[in-house]
PDB file of N, CA, C and O in Angstrom:
ATOM      1  N   MET A   1      88.158 107.702  55.025  1.00  0.00           N
ATOM      2  CA  MET A   1      88.437 106.408  55.591  1.00  0.00           C
ATOM      3  C   MET A   1      89.070 106.596  56.974  1.00  0.00           C
ATOM      4  O   MET A   1      89.977 107.412  57.135  1.00  0.00           O
ATOM      5  N   ARG A   2      88.606 105.865  57.939  1.00  0.00           N
ATOM      6  CA  ARG A   2      89.071 105.995  59.319  1.00  0.00           C
ATOM      7  C   ARG A   2      90.108 104.920  59.651  1.00  0.00           C
ATOM      8  O   ARG A   2      89.952 103.762  59.263  1.00  0.00           O
ATOM      9  N   THR A   3      91.154 105.302  60.364  1.00  0.00           N
ATOM     10  CA  THR A   3      92.197 104.362  60.756  1.00  0.00           C
ATOM     11  C   THR A   3      91.723 103.546  61.950  1.00  0.00           C
ATOM     12  O   THR A   3      91.258 104.093  62.950  1.00  0.00           O
ATOM     13  N   GLN A   4      91.850 102.228  61.828  1.00  0.00           N
ATOM     14  CA  GLN A   4      91.485 101.337  62.920  1.00  0.00           C
ATOM     15  C   GLN A   4      92.729 100.955  63.701  1.00  0.00           C
ATOM     16  O   GLN A   4      93.830 100.912  63.152  1.00  0.00           O
ATOM     17  N   LEU A   5      92.550 100.680  64.976  1.00  0.00           N
ATOM     18  CA  LEU A   5      93.660 100.223  65.811  1.00  0.00           C
ATOM     19  C   LEU A   5      93.433  98.765  66.164  1.00  0.00           C
ATOM     20  O   LEU A   5      92.344  98.377  66.588  1.00  0.00           O
ATOM     21  N   VAL A   6      94.475  97.962  65.984  1.00  0.00           N
ATOM     22  CA  VAL A   6      94.414  96.550  66.349  1.00  0.00           C
ATOM     23  C   VAL A   6      95.534  96.264  67.339  1.00  0.00           C
ATOM     24  O   VAL A   6      96.550  96.959  67.347  1.00  0.00           O
ATOM     25  N   LEU A   7      95.357  95.256  68.164  1.00  0.00           N
ATOM     26  CA  LEU A   7      96.365  94.893  69.151  1.00  0.00           C
ATOM     27  C   LEU A   7      97.713  94.608  68.499  1.00  0.00           C
ATOM     28  O   LEU A   7      97.786  93.980  67.443  1.00  0.00           O
ATOM     29  N   SER A   8      98.758  95.070  69.131  1.00  0.00           N
ATOM     30  CA  SER A   8     100.107  94.773  68.671  1.00  0.00           C
ATOM     31  C   SER A   8     100.440  93.339  69.057  1.00  0.00           C
ATOM     32  O   SER A   8     100.103  92.895  70.154  1.00  0.00           O
ATOM     33  N   ASP A   9     101.102  92.614  68.156  1.00  0.00           N
ATOM     34  CA  ASP A   9     101.489  91.244  68.451  1.00  0.00           C
ATOM     35  C   ASP A   9     102.978  91.140  68.802  1.00  0.00           C
ATOM     36  O   ASP A   9     103.512  90.041  68.951  1.00  0.00           O
ATOM     37  N   LYS A  10     103.632  92.276  68.929  1.00  0.00           N
ATOM     38  CA  LYS A  10     105.054  92.299  69.272  1.00  0.00           C
ATOM     39  C   LYS A  10     105.228  91.891  70.741  1.00  0.00           C
ATOM     40  O   LYS A  10     104.545  92.409  71.625  1.00  0.00           O
ATOM     41  N   VAL A  11     106.141  90.968  70.981  1.00  0.00           N
ATOM     42  CA  VAL A  11     106.413  90.496  72.333  1.00  0.00           C
ATOM     43  C   VAL A  11     107.435  91.432  72.973  1.00  0.00           C
ATOM     44  O   VAL A  11     108.500  91.687  72.410  1.00  0.00           O
ATOM     45  N   ARG A  12     107.096  91.935  74.147  1.00  0.00           N
ATOM     46  CA  ARG A  12     108.011  92.804  74.895  1.00  0.00           C
ATOM     47  C   ARG A  12     108.417  92.091  76.171  1.00  0.00           C
ATOM     48  O   ARG A  12     107.596  91.412  76.788  1.00  0.00           O
ATOM     49  N   PRO A  13     109.673  92.235  76.576  1.00  0.00           N
ATOM     50  CA  PRO A  13     110.128  91.538  77.773  1.00  0.00           C
ATOM     51  C   PRO A  13     109.415  92.031  79.031  1.00  0.00           C
ATOM     52  O   PRO A  13     109.155  93.226  79.173  1.00  0.00           O
ATOM     53  N   PRO A  14     109.100  91.110  79.940  1.00  0.00           N
ATOM     54  CA  PRO A  14     108.437  91.509  81.188  1.00  0.00           C
ATOM     55  C   PRO A  14     109.416  92.217  82.119  1.00  0.00           C
ATOM     56  O   PRO A  14     110.626  92.213  81.895  1.00  0.00           O
ATOM     57  N   GLY A  15     108.872  92.813  83.148  1.00  0.00           N
ATOM     58  CA  GLY A  15     109.695  93.478  84.158  1.00  0.00           C
ATOM     59  C   GLY A  15     109.557  94.979  84.074  1.00  0.00           C
ATOM     60  O   GLY A  15     109.247  95.528  83.017  1.00  0.00           O
ATOM     61  N   PRO A  16     109.790  95.641  85.194  1.00  0.00           N
ATOM     62  CA  PRO A  16     109.637  97.099  85.220  1.00  0.00           C
ATOM     63  C   PRO A  16     110.735  97.799  84.437  1.00  0.00           C
ATOM     64  O   PRO A  16     111.898  97.397  84.468  1.00  0.00           O
ATOM     65  N   ARG A  17     110.343  98.853  83.735  1.00  0.00           N
ATOM     66  CA  ARG A  17     111.281  99.704  83.010  1.00  0.00           C
ATOM     67  C   ARG A  17     110.686 101.089  82.866  1.00  0.00           C
ATOM     68  O   ARG A  17     109.474 101.265  82.987  1.00  0.00           O
ATOM     69  N   ARG A  18     111.517 102.055  82.612  1.00  0.00           N
ATOM     70  CA  ARG A  18     111.032 103.423  82.408  1.00  0.00           C
ATOM     71  C   ARG A  18     110.188 103.472  81.137  1.00  0.00           C
ATOM     72  O   ARG A  18     110.518 102.827  80.141  1.00  0.00           O
ATOM     73  N   LEU A  19     109.118 104.224  81.173  1.00  0.00           N
ATOM     74  CA  LEU A  19     108.261 104.341  79.997  1.00  0.00           C
ATOM     75  C   LEU A  19     109.051 104.899  78.812  1.00  0.00           C
ATOM     76  O   LEU A  19     108.787 104.532  77.667  1.00  0.00           O
ATOM     77  N   SER A  20     110.007 105.772  79.075  1.00  0.00           N
ATOM     78  CA  SER A  20     110.821 106.343  77.994  1.00  0.00           C
ATOM     79  C   SER A  20     111.688 105.293  77.301  1.00  0.00           C
ATOM     80  O   SER A  20     112.174 105.533  76.196  1.00  0.00           O
ATOM     81  N   GLU A  21     111.889 104.132  77.932  1.00  0.00           N
ATOM     82  CA  GLU A  21     112.714 103.076  77.358  1.00  0.00           C
ATOM     83  C   GLU A  21     111.911 102.038  76.575  1.00  0.00           C
ATOM     84  O   GLU A  21     112.487 101.139  75.962  1.00  0.00           O
ATOM     85  N   VAL A  22     110.590 102.160  76.594  1.00  0.00           N
ATOM     86  CA  VAL A  22     109.739 101.231  75.853  1.00  0.00           C
ATOM     87  C   VAL A  22     109.716 101.674  74.393  1.00  0.00           C
ATOM     88  O   VAL A  22     109.229 102.755  74.063  1.00  0.00           O
ATOM     89  N   GLU A  23     110.249 100.823  73.535  1.00  0.00           N
ATOM     90  CA  GLU A  23     110.319 101.161  72.120  1.00  0.00           C
ATOM     91  C   GLU A  23     109.048 100.735  71.408  1.00  0.00           C
ATOM     92  O   GLU A  23     108.554  99.620  71.579  1.00  0.00           O
ATOM     93  N   LEU A  24     108.533 101.660  70.600  1.00  0.00           N
ATOM     94  CA  LEU A  24     107.357 101.384  69.783  1.00  0.00           C
ATOM     95  C   LEU A  24     107.765 101.376  68.317  1.00  0.00           C
ATOM     96  O   LEU A  24     108.592 102.184  67.895  1.00  0.00           O
ATOM     97  N   ASP A  25     107.189 100.464  67.543  1.00  0.00           N
ATOM     98  CA  ASP A  25     107.408 100.478  66.104  1.00  0.00           C
ATOM     99  C   ASP A  25     106.709 101.693  65.510  1.00  0.00           C
ATOM    100  O   ASP A  25     105.858 102.313  66.148  1.00  0.00           O
ATOM    101  N   GLU A  26     107.079 102.015  64.299  1.00  0.00           N
ATOM    102  CA  GLU A  26     106.538 103.195  63.625  1.00  0.00           C
ATOM    103  C   GLU A  26     105.014 103.175  63.528  1.00  0.00           C
ATOM    104  O   GLU A  26     104.376 104.227  63.570  1.00  0.00           O
ATOM    105  N   ASP A  27     104.431 101.989  63.399  1.00  0.00           N
ATOM    106  CA  ASP A  27     102.982 101.884  63.243  1.00  0.00           C
ATOM    107  C   ASP A  27     102.265 101.570  64.557  1.00  0.00           C
ATOM    108  O   ASP A  27     101.082 101.231  64.544  1.00  0.00           O
ATOM    109  N   GLU A  28     102.967 101.678  65.695  1.00  0.00           N
ATOM    110  CA  GLU A  28     102.363 101.391  66.989  1.00  0.00           C
ATOM    111  C   GLU A  28     102.078 102.674  67.767  1.00  0.00           C
ATOM    112  O   GLU A  28     102.803 103.662  67.652  1.00  0.00           O
ATOM    113  N   VAL A  29     101.012 102.639  68.558  1.00  0.00           N
ATOM    114  CA  VAL A  29     100.667 103.756  69.437  1.00  0.00           C
ATOM    115  C   VAL A  29     100.339 103.202  70.820  1.00  0.00           C
ATOM    116  O   VAL A  29      99.797 102.106  70.966  1.00  0.00           O
ATOM    117  N   LEU A  30     100.682 103.987  71.814  1.00  0.00           N
ATOM    118  CA  LEU A  30     100.389 103.625  73.201  1.00  0.00           C
ATOM    119  C   LEU A  30      99.060 104.260  73.576  1.00  0.00           C
ATOM    120  O   LEU A  30      98.907 105.480  73.504  1.00  0.00           O
ATOM    121  N   ILE A  31      98.118 103.449  73.970  1.00  0.00           N
ATOM    122  CA  ILE A  31      96.788 103.919  74.330  1.00  0.00           C
ATOM    123  C   ILE A  31      96.776 104.286  75.812  1.00  0.00           C
ATOM    124  O   ILE A  31      97.358 103.582  76.637  1.00  0.00           O
ATOM    125  N   ASP A  32      96.116 105.383  76.140  1.00  0.00           N
ATOM    126  CA  ASP A  32      96.056 105.822  77.540  1.00  0.00           C
ATOM    127  C   ASP A  32      95.156 104.908  78.369  1.00  0.00           C
ATOM    128  O   ASP A  32      94.427 104.072  77.835  1.00  0.00           O
ATOM    129  N   GLY A  33      95.227 105.090  79.674  1.00  0.00           N
ATOM    130  CA  GLY A  33      94.407 104.306  80.590  1.00  0.00           C
ATOM    131  C   GLY A  33      95.153 103.108  81.154  1.00  0.00           C
ATOM    132  O   GLY A  33      94.636 101.991  81.131  1.00  0.00           O
ATOM    133  N   PHE A  34      96.361 103.325  81.658  1.00  0.00           N
ATOM    134  CA  PHE A  34      97.136 102.231  82.234  1.00  0.00           C
ATOM    135  C   PHE A  34      97.853 102.722  83.489  1.00  0.00           C
ATOM    136  O   PHE A  34      98.076 103.921  83.656  1.00  0.00           O
ATOM    137  N   PRO A  35      98.212 101.786  84.370  1.00  0.00           N
ATOM    138  CA  PRO A  35      98.914 102.179  85.601  1.00  0.00           C
ATOM    139  C   PRO A  35     100.413 102.346  85.361  1.00  0.00           C
ATOM    140  O   PRO A  35     100.996 101.689  84.499  1.00  0.00           O
ATOM    141  N   ALA A  36     101.013 103.225  86.131  1.00  0.00           N
ATOM    142  CA  ALA A  36     102.458 103.429  86.127  1.00  0.00           C
ATOM    143  C   ALA A  36     102.865 103.804  87.549  1.00  0.00           C
ATOM    144  O   ALA A  36     102.028 104.210  88.356  1.00  0.00           O
ATOM    145  N   THR A  37     104.137 103.667  87.847  1.00  0.00           N
ATOM    146  CA  THR A  37     104.643 104.035  89.159  1.00  0.00           C
ATOM    147  C   THR A  37     105.474 105.307  89.034  1.00  0.00           C
ATOM    148  O   THR A  37     106.383 105.393  88.208  1.00  0.00           O
ATOM    149  N   LEU A  38     105.150 106.281  89.858  1.00  0.00           N
ATOM    150  CA  LEU A  38     105.842 107.568  89.880  1.00  0.00           C
ATOM    151  C   LEU A  38     106.276 107.838  91.313  1.00  0.00           C
ATOM    152  O   LEU A  38     105.433 107.987  92.197  1.00  0.00           O
ATOM    153  N   ASP A  39     107.567 107.903  91.549  1.00  0.00           N
ATOM    154  CA  ASP A  39     108.101 108.132  92.898  1.00  0.00           C
ATOM    155  C   ASP A  39     107.524 107.152  93.922  1.00  0.00           C
ATOM    156  O   ASP A  39     107.213 107.534  95.050  1.00  0.00           O
ATOM    157  N   GLY A  40     107.385 105.888  93.521  1.00  0.00           N
ATOM    158  CA  GLY A  40     106.898 104.860  94.427  1.00  0.00           C
ATOM    159  C   GLY A  40     105.389 104.798  94.590  1.00  0.00           C
ATOM    160  O   GLY A  40     104.885 103.971  95.350  1.00  0.00           O
ATOM    161  N   VAL A  41     104.665 105.652  93.894  1.00  0.00           N
ATOM    162  CA  VAL A  41     103.201 105.695  93.992  1.00  0.00           C
ATOM    163  C   VAL A  41     102.598 105.271  92.652  1.00  0.00           C
ATOM    164  O   VAL A  41     103.027 105.741  91.598  1.00  0.00           O
ATOM    165  N   ILE A  42     101.608 104.387  92.696  1.00  0.00           N
ATOM    166  CA  ILE A  42     100.938 103.960  91.468  1.00  0.00           C
ATOM    167  C   ILE A  42      99.948 105.040  91.051  1.00  0.00           C
ATOM    168  O   ILE A  42      99.106 105.474  91.837  1.00  0.00           O
ATOM    169  N   VAL A  43     100.072 105.467  89.776  1.00  0.00           N
ATOM    170  CA  VAL A  43      99.179 106.489  89.224  1.00  0.00           C
ATOM    171  C   VAL A  43      98.514 105.932  87.969  1.00  0.00           C
ATOM    172  O   VAL A  43      98.977 104.947  87.393  1.00  0.00           O
ATOM    173  N   ARG A  44      97.431 106.569  87.556  1.00  0.00           N
ATOM    174  CA  ARG A  44      96.698 106.166  86.349  1.00  0.00           C
ATOM    175  C   ARG A  44      97.024 107.142  85.232  1.00  0.00           C
ATOM    176  O   ARG A  44      96.762 108.338  85.361  1.00  0.00           O
ATOM    177  N   ILE A  45      97.594 106.649  84.133  1.00  0.00           N
ATOM    178  CA  ILE A  45      97.931 107.492  82.983  1.00  0.00           C
ATOM    179  C   ILE A  45      96.669 107.708  82.160  1.00  0.00           C
ATOM    180  O   ILE A  45      96.008 106.752  81.756  1.00  0.00           O
ATOM    181  N   THR A  46      96.340 108.987  81.914  1.00  0.00           N
ATOM    182  CA  THR A  46      95.122 109.295  81.177  1.00  0.00           C
ATOM    183  C   THR A  46      95.382 109.861  79.790  1.00  0.00           C
ATOM    184  O   THR A  46      94.461 109.950  78.979  1.00  0.00           O
ATOM    185  N   ALA A  47      96.625 110.245  79.503  1.00  0.00           N
ATOM    186  CA  ALA A  47      96.984 110.735  78.169  1.00  0.00           C
ATOM    187  C   ALA A  47      98.482 110.559  77.971  1.00  0.00           C
ATOM    188  O   ALA A  47      99.275 110.769  78.889  1.00  0.00           O
ATOM    189  N   VAL A  48      98.853 110.171  76.762  1.00  0.00           N
ATOM    190  CA  VAL A  48     100.252 109.966  76.420  1.00  0.00           C
ATOM    191  C   VAL A  48     100.650 111.005  75.385  1.00  0.00           C
ATOM    192  O   VAL A  48     100.051 111.092  74.313  1.00  0.00           O
ATOM    193  N   LEU A  49     101.665 111.790  75.716  1.00  0.00           N
ATOM    194  CA  LEU A  49     102.166 112.817  74.821  1.00  0.00           C
ATOM    195  C   LEU A  49     103.552 112.391  74.326  1.00  0.00           C
ATOM    196  O   LEU A  49     103.972 111.259  74.567  1.00  0.00           O
ATOM    197  N   GLU A  50     104.253 113.275  73.650  1.00  0.00           N
ATOM    198  CA  GLU A  50     105.546 112.885  73.075  1.00  0.00           C
ATOM    199  C   GLU A  50     106.586 112.529  74.143  1.00  0.00           C
ATOM    200  O   GLU A  50     107.174 111.449  74.086  1.00  0.00           O
ATOM    201  N   ARG A  51     106.819 113.411  75.105  1.00  0.00           N
ATOM    202  CA  ARG A  51     107.825 113.165  76.148  1.00  0.00           C
ATOM    203  C   ARG A  51     107.232 113.095  77.549  1.00  0.00           C
ATOM    204  O   ARG A  51     107.936 112.797  78.514  1.00  0.00           O
ATOM    205  N   THR A  52     105.953 113.367  77.657  1.00  0.00           N
ATOM    206  CA  THR A  52     105.295 113.390  78.962  1.00  0.00           C
ATOM    207  C   THR A  52     103.983 112.607  78.908  1.00  0.00           C
ATOM    208  O   THR A  52     103.521 112.189  77.846  1.00  0.00           O
ATOM    209  N   CYS A  53     103.407 112.427  80.089  1.00  0.00           N
ATOM    210  CA  CYS A  53     102.091 111.795  80.213  1.00  0.00           C
ATOM    211  C   CYS A  53     101.278 112.595  81.216  1.00  0.00           C
ATOM    212  O   CYS A  53     101.825 113.247  82.106  1.00  0.00           O
ATOM    213  N   VAL A  54      99.982 112.535  81.058  1.00  0.00           N
ATOM    214  CA  VAL A  54      99.073 113.122  82.025  1.00  0.00           C
ATOM    215  C   VAL A  54      98.606 112.002  82.937  1.00  0.00           C
ATOM    216  O   VAL A  54      98.229 110.925  82.474  1.00  0.00           O
ATOM    217  N   TYR A  55      98.634 112.264  84.237  1.00  0.00           N
ATOM    218  CA  TYR A  55      98.160 111.273  85.194  1.00  0.00           C
ATOM    219  C   TYR A  55      97.251 111.948  86.213  1.00  0.00           C
ATOM    220  O   TYR A  55      97.239 113.171  86.347  1.00  0.00           O
ATOM    221  N   LEU A  56      96.495 111.125  86.925  1.00  0.00           N
ATOM    222  CA  LEU A  56      95.629 111.628  87.988  1.00  0.00           C
ATOM    223  C   LEU A  56      96.336 111.438  89.320  1.00  0.00           C
ATOM    224  O   LEU A  56      96.823 110.350  89.628  1.00  0.00           O
ATOM    225  N   ASP A  57      96.387 112.516  90.113  1.00  0.00           N
ATOM    226  CA  ASP A  57      96.990 112.389  91.438  1.00  0.00           C
ATOM    227  C   ASP A  57      95.944 111.864  92.424  1.00  0.00           C
ATOM    228  O   ASP A  57      94.815 111.564  92.037  1.00  0.00           O
ATOM    229  N   ARG A  58      96.318 111.759  93.675  1.00  0.00           N
ATOM    230  CA  ARG A  58      95.407 111.188  94.691  1.00  0.00           C
ATOM    231  C   ARG A  58      94.118 111.980  94.848  1.00  0.00           C
ATOM    232  O   ARG A  58      93.086 111.418  95.215  1.00  0.00           O
ATOM    233  N   ASP A  59      94.167 113.285  94.572  1.00  0.00           N
ATOM    234  CA  ASP A  59      92.978 114.127  94.688  1.00  0.00           C
ATOM    235  C   ASP A  59      92.153 114.156  93.408  1.00  0.00           C
ATOM    236  O   ASP A  59      91.122 114.826  93.347  1.00  0.00           O
ATOM    237  N   GLY A  60      92.603 113.432  92.383  1.00  0.00           N
ATOM    238  CA  GLY A  60      91.883 113.397  91.114  1.00  0.00           C
ATOM    239  C   GLY A  60      92.248 114.540  90.177  1.00  0.00           C
ATOM    240  O   GLY A  60      91.608 114.728  89.143  1.00  0.00           O
ATOM    241  N   ASP A  61      93.280 115.304  90.540  1.00  0.00           N
ATOM    242  CA  ASP A  61      93.733 116.390  89.676  1.00  0.00           C
ATOM    243  C   ASP A  61      94.682 115.843  88.616  1.00  0.00           C
ATOM    244  O   ASP A  61      95.432 114.898  88.860  1.00  0.00           O
ATOM    245  N   ARG A  62      94.636 116.455  87.432  1.00  0.00           N
ATOM    246  CA  ARG A  62      95.536 116.056  86.353  1.00  0.00           C
ATOM    247  C   ARG A  62      96.901 116.706  86.537  1.00  0.00           C
ATOM    248  O   ARG A  62      97.001 117.898  86.830  1.00  0.00           O
ATOM    249  N   ARG A  63      97.935 115.919  86.364  1.00  0.00           N
ATOM    250  CA  ARG A  63      99.321 116.387  86.493  1.00  0.00           C
ATOM    251  C   ARG A  63     100.141 115.830  85.333  1.00  0.00           C
ATOM    252  O   ARG A  63      99.756 114.845  84.702  1.00  0.00           O
ATOM    253  N   LEU A  64     101.275 116.473  85.060  1.00  0.00           N
ATOM    254  CA  LEU A  64     102.195 116.001  84.032  1.00  0.00           C
ATOM    255  C   LEU A  64     103.387 115.305  84.671  1.00  0.00           C
ATOM    256  O   LEU A  64     103.867 115.718  85.726  1.00  0.00           O
ATOM    257  N   ALA A  65     103.854 114.259  84.028  1.00  0.00           N
ATOM    258  CA  ALA A  65     105.074 113.574  84.459  1.00  0.00           C
ATOM    259  C   ALA A  65     105.879 113.230  83.210  1.00  0.00           C
ATOM    260  O   ALA A  65     105.314 112.909  82.165  1.00  0.00           O
ATOM    261  N   ARG A  66     107.188 113.299  83.329  1.00  0.00           N
ATOM    262  CA  ARG A  66     108.055 112.911  82.216  1.00  0.00           C
ATOM    263  C   ARG A  66     108.051 111.389  82.087  1.00  0.00           C
ATOM    264  O   ARG A  66     107.999 110.671  83.085  1.00  0.00           O
ATOM    265  N   LYS A  67     108.106 110.910  80.852  1.00  0.00           N
ATOM    266  CA  LYS A  67     108.109 109.468  80.616  1.00  0.00           C
ATOM    267  C   LYS A  67     109.281 108.789  81.316  1.00  0.00           C
ATOM    268  O   LYS A  67     109.167 107.639  81.740  1.00  0.00           O
ATOM    269  N   LYS A  68     110.405 109.491  81.440  1.00  0.00           N
ATOM    270  CA  LYS A  68     111.562 108.866  82.080  1.00  0.00           C
ATOM    271  C   LYS A  68     111.381 108.700  83.588  1.00  0.00           C
ATOM    272  O   LYS A  68     112.146 107.975  84.223  1.00  0.00           O
ATOM    273  N   ASP A  69     110.379 109.362  84.167  1.00  0.00           N
ATOM    274  CA  ASP A  69     110.104 109.241  85.598  1.00  0.00           C
ATOM    275  C   ASP A  69     109.008 108.213  85.904  1.00  0.00           C
ATOM    276  O   ASP A  69     108.729 107.927  87.068  1.00  0.00           O
ATOM    277  N   LEU A  70     108.400 107.671  84.871  1.00  0.00           N
ATOM    278  CA  LEU A  70     107.309 106.704  85.036  1.00  0.00           C
ATOM    279  C   LEU A  70     107.828 105.294  84.788  1.00  0.00           C
ATOM    280  O   LEU A  70     108.482 105.033  83.779  1.00  0.00           O
ATOM    281  N   TRP A  71     107.533 104.387  85.713  1.00  0.00           N
ATOM    282  CA  TRP A  71     107.928 102.986  85.586  1.00  0.00           C
ATOM    283  C   TRP A  71     106.707 102.152  85.242  1.00  0.00           C
ATOM    284  O   TRP A  71     105.649 102.303  85.853  1.00  0.00           O
ATOM    285  N   VAL A  72     106.860 101.263  84.251  1.00  0.00           N
ATOM    286  CA  VAL A  72     105.747 100.436  83.770  1.00  0.00           C
ATOM    287  C   VAL A  72     106.221  99.007  83.543  1.00  0.00           C
ATOM    288  O   VAL A  72     107.420  98.730  83.501  1.00  0.00           O
ATOM    289  N   GLU A  73     105.265  98.116  83.401  1.00  0.00           N
ATOM    290  CA  GLU A  73     105.519  96.746  82.955  1.00  0.00           C
ATOM    291  C   GLU A  73     105.272  96.750  81.451  1.00  0.00           C
ATOM    292  O   GLU A  73     104.121  96.765  81.014  1.00  0.00           O
ATOM    293  N   ALA A  74     106.338  96.737  80.658  1.00  0.00           N
ATOM    294  CA  ALA A  74     106.228  96.917  79.206  1.00  0.00           C
ATOM    295  C   ALA A  74     105.355  95.865  78.535  1.00  0.00           C
ATOM    296  O   ALA A  74     104.669  96.158  77.556  1.00  0.00           O
ATOM    297  N   ASP A  75     105.377  94.634  79.059  1.00  0.00           N
ATOM    298  CA  ASP A  75     104.593  93.571  78.438  1.00  0.00           C
ATOM    299  C   ASP A  75     103.095  93.678  78.735  1.00  0.00           C
ATOM    300  O   ASP A  75     102.300  92.915  78.186  1.00  0.00           O
ATOM    301  N   LYS A  76     102.708  94.612  79.592  1.00  0.00           N
ATOM    302  CA  LYS A  76     101.289  94.775  79.943  1.00  0.00           C
ATOM    303  C   LYS A  76     100.684  96.089  79.419  1.00  0.00           C
ATOM    304  O   LYS A  76      99.525  96.395  79.700  1.00  0.00           O
ATOM    305  N   LEU A  77     101.464  96.852  78.667  1.00  0.00           N
ATOM    306  CA  LEU A  77     100.969  98.138  78.160  1.00  0.00           C
ATOM    307  C   LEU A  77      99.946  97.949  77.056  1.00  0.00           C
ATOM    308  O   LEU A  77     100.050  97.008  76.270  1.00  0.00           O
ATOM    309  N   PRO A  78      98.948  98.839  76.986  1.00  0.00           N
ATOM    310  CA  PRO A  78      97.948  98.786  75.923  1.00  0.00           C
ATOM    311  C   PRO A  78      98.505  99.415  74.637  1.00  0.00           C
ATOM    312  O   PRO A  78      98.287 100.596  74.367  1.00  0.00           O
ATOM    313  N   ILE A  79      99.219  98.615  73.861  1.00  0.00           N
ATOM    314  CA  ILE A  79      99.830  99.088  72.616  1.00  0.00           C
ATOM    315  C   ILE A  79      99.013  98.560  71.445  1.00  0.00           C
ATOM    316  O   ILE A  79      98.677  97.377  71.386  1.00  0.00           O
ATOM    317  N   ARG A  80      98.705  99.441  70.531  1.00  0.00           N
ATOM    318  CA  ARG A  80      97.898  99.077  69.348  1.00  0.00           C
ATOM    319  C   ARG A  80      98.677  99.412  68.080  1.00  0.00           C
ATOM    320  O   ARG A  80      99.521 100.308  68.064  1.00  0.00           O
ATOM    321  N   ARG A  81      98.374  98.677  67.030  1.00  0.00           N
ATOM    322  CA  ARG A  81      98.921  98.968  65.704  1.00  0.00           C
ATOM    323  C   ARG A  81      97.871  99.727  64.909  1.00  0.00           C
ATOM    324  O   ARG A  81      96.671  99.469  65.004  1.00  0.00           O
ATOM    325  N   ARG A  82      98.368 100.676  64.119  1.00  0.00           N
ATOM    326  CA  ARG A  82      97.456 101.368  63.213  1.00  0.00           C
ATOM    327  C   ARG A  82      97.192 100.446  62.040  1.00  0.00           C
ATOM    328  O   ARG A  82      98.119  99.973  61.383  1.00  0.00           O
ATOM    329  N   GLY A  83      95.923 100.197  61.786  1.00  0.00           N
ATOM    330  CA  GLY A  83      95.545  99.373  60.648  1.00  0.00           C
ATOM    331  C   GLY A  83      94.714 100.180  59.673  1.00  0.00           C
ATOM    332  O   GLY A  83      94.290 101.293  59.983  1.00  0.00           O
ATOM    333  N   ILE A  84      94.486  99.641  58.534  1.00  0.00           N
ATOM    334  CA  ILE A  84      93.637 100.318  57.548  1.00  0.00           C
ATOM    335  C   ILE A  84      92.283  99.629  57.594  1.00  0.00           C
ATOM    336  O   ILE A  84      92.188  98.403  57.536  1.00  0.00           O
ATOM    337  N   GLY A  85      91.246 100.437  57.700  1.00  0.00           N
ATOM    338  CA  GLY A  85      89.938  99.809  57.792  1.00  0.00           C
ATOM    339  C   GLY A  85      88.814 100.751  57.941  1.00  0.00           C
ATOM    340  O   GLY A  85      87.662 100.327  58.028  1.00  0.00           O
TER     341      GLY A  85
END
């Protein structure tokens, strides 16, 4: 049986915050493919790990950044709930 992901219905407050400060429920996962700000530059997050994320730099190379260094709009993140299905 394969686990399905459904949109999270949890309301998160708007406004910029560090990605490390965005709390996820036990059954929630953050899906990659969203913008974040790193040192004043908008980057595209391509993978989310435990304490870090992979992003693409201006040259298209993959780089690592700590979640505490990435700023996001928490209410706009692609967060999904694990469902059974």
